[in-house]
C-alpha angles and dihedrals in degrees: 000000000000124000118218117206097203095079094059128238100295095045091050092059093040088054093049092048094048094048093047094046092049089052091053092044092051092049091050092047093052090045091054091051090052092055106264133095125246105180094143140344095250090068095051119127095027115204106253120233116267112286097015123130108269097196113120118253143077123307138073113324094005126123138189139204118251113258121247088248091058095050095042091050092051091046090053092050092050096043098045099078091054092055096045089098089074088068094046099053094102091064089063103052106135134166119218103139102339123100093240130006094303094119093063094040094054092042090054095044093052091043085062104037098032127222133271108189105352088231123146138183116202127171130179088048100141103194090339092235084123109030140123099251106043093087091050089051095043101043105025107029098248121160137187148115124324120187135180138150094251109356129146120180120226090223139042095297118107121224112202108222110229134134103234117230137164088249098053106032098091091043089054092049089053093045092055094038097240108187118241089238120040138144108254141019118184118190122190117146099130093229130052097007090137095055096040090052090048091052092051093050094042087056092060102259113142116185111188093230129026125196110198129186115228136193103246097203101078127106119248095258097048117118097184143139136169108267120262090257092063100094104154132056113222098192094265132114088265101102144100132351140310122255094246091050090057094043093053094042091053091049092054092057096047100268132122121210108228106174146025115196121243094259092046093238102120137027124202124214131187125201108250092229088063090057092046089053091047093054092045092050092052100038107017087236122129102216122193124247089244093058092047091050092051090056096052129087113279120230092257089060092051101042119107130165128203116234096220137010134185093343095301124122121229090249091053090049092050091049092057104032096087091058097043103038134049129220114250132197123187 
């Protein structure tokens, strides 16, 4: 089942529902012609009357198991309404303390998936007067670890002063006793975000939601990041990671990217197990990862590119990107 972005969020789900329902209807119609009922999946197989032949197949008193196509189609129909929020996130962008609309995005995501420990890790916070977790702390009682090379919060929060590197990130997580599972990771260091995130995930940490800064100047096919040696941003377009690099990295570690903000600065990813649990909690169905993935926005729906950045044209950026960035594969 392929989702097309062109029809818009509501049309996507209408299309999925119609196709799936037609599949079920067709299966039931053919079943009825063969001599057995197919009113709904809960009644299949029907217990045969005492003494009847219990072998599967058509004919009086016979029954059959539903096909995988039947059950997957029904699962998709029942799961789809509970994942519709992934297509509505853009309506909820809101700035309270964040630089862009991240406050509203995170608020809306956690309104839908719920929280477990209200614990966050955010680094690259500066003074955290504009950061992704202050609203969660201020309005909802979240707590967690804030880190920056030279940050000092204007309130009671403590920012641990560390320059974040690939080499020290896991050591810092261990030093501050970050749990292996927690609600939110926010990464924004303008340099080796890709490799730091990889190190965290390779070390077994699995935040439920990850907010990642991206470089909005890349083409849709680019799988690029600054190299690991690039440890300082100089205020130029040479920073960070491409949208596709993040999308594919997230996918490798069991996440699905569900939103890119309007200014193409941050992307938001949810671990697919969280969405499986969400559907199960609301429907009692255990839906496969594949079905969940088919119901989520594809990369082409999420991709946005900025028209200009730091005084450099897109052509100028393309001319230099091969020498300043490296190709990455998860």
